[in-house]
C-alpha positions in Angstrom: -74.0 -149.0 -57.4 -70.8 -149.4 -55.4 -67.7 -149.3 -57.5 -64.1 -149.1 -56.5 -62.1 -145.9 -56.8 -59.2 -147.1 -58.9 -59.9 -150.6 -57.5 -59.7 -149.7 -53.8 -57.6 -146.5 -53.9 -55.1 -146.4 -51.1 -53.9 -143.3 -49.2 -50.7 -143.8 -47.2 -51.2 -142.9 -43.5 -47.7 -143.6 -42.3 -44.1 -142.7 -43.4 -42.7 -146.1 -42.2 -41.5 -148.6 -44.7 -44.0 -151.3 -45.7 -43.8 -154.5 -43.7 -42.4 -157.6 -45.2 -44.6 -160.6 -45.8 -43.3 -162.6 -42.9 -44.0 -159.8 -40.5 -47.5 -159.4 -41.9 -48.1 -163.1 -41.4 -46.9 -162.9 -37.8 -49.3 -160.0 -37.1 -52.2 -161.8 -38.6 -51.6 -165.0 -36.7 -51.2 -163.2 -33.4 -54.7 -161.7 -33.5 -56.9 -163.7 -35.9 -57.4 -167.0 -37.7 -59.4 -168.1 -40.7 -62.6 -169.5 -39.2 -64.5 -170.1 -42.4 -63.1 -171.0 -45.8 -65.1 -172.1 -48.9 -64.3 -172.5 -52.5 -67.1 -173.5 -55.0 -67.3 -173.4 -58.7 -70.0 -174.8 -61.0 -69.6 -173.3 -64.5 -72.4 -171.1 -65.5 -74.1 -171.2 -62.1 -72.0 -169.9 -59.3 -68.5 -169.4 -58.0 -67.3 -168.6 -54.4 -63.9 -167.9 -53.0 -64.4 -167.0 -49.3 -62.3 -166.6 -46.2 -63.7 -165.1 -43.0 -61.8 -164.4 -39.8 -62.4 -164.8 -36.1 -60.4 -163.3 -33.3 -58.1 -165.9 -31.6 -60.0 -167.6 -28.9 -57.4 -167.0 -26.1 -57.8 -163.2 -26.4 -60.1 -161.3 -24.0 -63.7 -160.8 -25.3 -63.0 -163.1 -28.3 -66.3 -164.8 -28.0 -68.2 -161.4 -28.1 -66.1 -160.2 -31.1 -66.5 -163.4 -33.0 -70.3 -163.4 -32.5 -70.3 -159.9 -33.8 -68.3 -160.9 -36.9 -70.3 -164.1 -37.5 -73.7 -162.3 -37.1 -72.7 -159.9 -39.9 -71.9 -162.8 -42.3 -74.5 -165.4 -41.3 -75.7 -165.7 -44.8 -72.2 -166.6 -45.9 -71.6 -169.0 -43.0 -74.7 -170.9 -44.0 -73.3 -171.5 -47.5 -72.3 -175.1 -47.6 -72.4 -176.2 -51.2 -73.3 -175.1 -54.7 -77.1 -175.4 -53.9 -76.7 -172.6 -51.3 -74.9 -170.3 -53.8 -77.7 -167.9 -54.9 -77.6 -165.8 -58.0 -79.8 -163.1 -56.5 -77.2 -160.3 -57.1 -78.3 -159.9 -60.8 -75.1 -161.3 -62.2 -74.9 -164.2 -64.6 -72.5 -166.9 -63.2 -72.2 -164.9 -60.0 -68.8 -164.9 -58.2 -68.6 -164.2 -54.4 -65.2 -163.1 -53.3 -64.6 -162.5 -49.6 -61.2 -162.1 -47.8 -59.8 -160.1 -44.9 -56.8 -158.0 -43.9 -55.4 -157.0 -40.5 -53.7 -153.7 -39.7 -51.7 -153.3 -36.4 -51.3 -149.9 -34.9 -49.2 -150.9 -31.9 -51.7 -153.3 -30.5 -54.8 -151.5 -31.8 -56.1 -153.6 -34.6 -58.4 -153.1 -37.6 -59.8 -156.4 -39.0 -61.4 -155.6 -42.4 -63.5 -158.1 -44.4 -63.7 -156.9 -48.0 -65.8 -158.4 -50.7 -66.5 -158.3 -54.4 -69.7 -159.8 -55.9 -69.5 -159.9 -59.7 -69.9 -162.1 -62.7 -67.4 -164.8 -63.5 -67.7 -163.7 -67.1 -66.6 -160.2 -66.1 -68.5 -157.1 -65.1 -67.9 -153.3 -65.4 -69.9 -152.7 -62.2 -69.0 -155.2 -59.5 -70.5 -154.8 -56.0 -67.6 -154.0 -53.6 -68.1 -153.7 -49.9 -65.9 -153.7 -46.8 -66.8 -154.0 -43.1 -64.2 -153.4 -40.4 -64.0 -154.6 -36.8 -61.8 -153.0 -34.2 -59.9 -154.5 -31.3 -57.5 -153.1 -28.6 -55.2 -156.0 -27.7 -53.4 -153.9 -25.1 -56.6 -153.7 -23.0 -58.6 -156.6 -24.4 -61.4 -154.3 -25.6 -63.7 -154.3 -28.6 -63.7 -150.8 -30.1 -66.2 -148.6 -31.9 -65.0 -147.0 -35.1 -64.7 -143.6 -33.2 -62.7 -145.2 -30.4 -60.4 -146.9 -33.0 -59.8 -143.6 -34.9 -59.1 -141.7 -31.6 -56.6 -144.3 -30.5 -54.6 -144.2 -33.8 -54.7 -140.4 -33.9 -57.3 -139.9 -36.6 -60.6 -138.2 -36.8 -63.7 -138.5 -39.1 -62.6 -135.3 -40.7 -59.2 -136.8 -41.6 -61.0 -139.7 -43.3 -63.3 -137.4 -45.2 -60.4 -135.3 -46.4 -58.4 -138.3 -47.5 -61.4 -139.6 -49.3 -61.9 -136.3 -51.2 -58.2 -136.2 -52.1 -58.4 -139.8 -53.5 -61.7 -139.9 -55.2 -63.5 -136.6 -55.6 -61.4 -133.5 -55.3 -64.2 -131.3 -56.7 -66.2 -131.8 -53.5 -65.8 -130.1 -50.1 -66.0 -131.9 -46.7 -69.4 -130.6 -45.8 -70.7 -132.3 -48.9 -69.5 -135.8 -47.8 -71.3 -138.1 -45.4 -68.6 -139.8 -43.3 -71.0 -142.7 -42.4 -71.3 -143.7 -46.0 -67.6 -143.9 -46.8 -66.4 -147.4 -47.3 -62.8 -147.5 -46.1 -60.3 -149.8 -44.5 -56.7 -150.1 -43.4 -54.5 -152.7 -45.1 -51.6 -154.7 -43.7 -49.3 -151.8 -44.4 -51.6 -149.4 -42.5 -52.5 -147.7 -45.7 -56.0 -146.2 -46.0 -58.1 -147.7 -48.8 -61.4 -146.6 -50.2 -64.3 -148.0 -52.2 -66.0 -145.3 -54.1 -69.8 -144.8 -54.0 -70.3 -141.1 -54.7 -74.1 -141.2 -55.1 -74.7 -142.3 -51.5 -72.1 -140.1 -49.8 -73.0 -136.7 -51.3 -75.0 -134.7 -48.7 -78.1 -133.1 -50.2 
């Protein structure tokens, strides 16, 4: 089961001072907008607080990027009212929380949608997940995760080592499966992790 490592442990990746809220807002608005927002709450049944992004329509390849984002969250986009709010996650009074964050590396963007599915009554084992989308505004290109990391000067090994330092220092890099690490960059360009040790340990 996916749990957070200290509630999404962050690992600073830059020595620069953190951006102020106004600057963060300007960065977000220059690249994305909230394309879907939903708030539902029927006591004892289901609760939802959801915001999902789309790339701004005037940017190159926006339609392709937005179709990619929307296809990953189709089940959420189809949620219109409380009748569509399913409790199939195994939580009583299930609470779906989705939001997003944007990190700007000099025109190279990470757009991360992070979610928590839990019980509104409280749960020791919420389901945490994050999915990131990458865009090069300088060239109008959608990026793969490897292309994104290359452009910001990071490697898979850097992510693995940062993960070990944050979550599981007893392990070595060859024991960790990079593809199973849930990570994202926040507005301050800090690296954050969700911890799921059982699936990332290489046998």
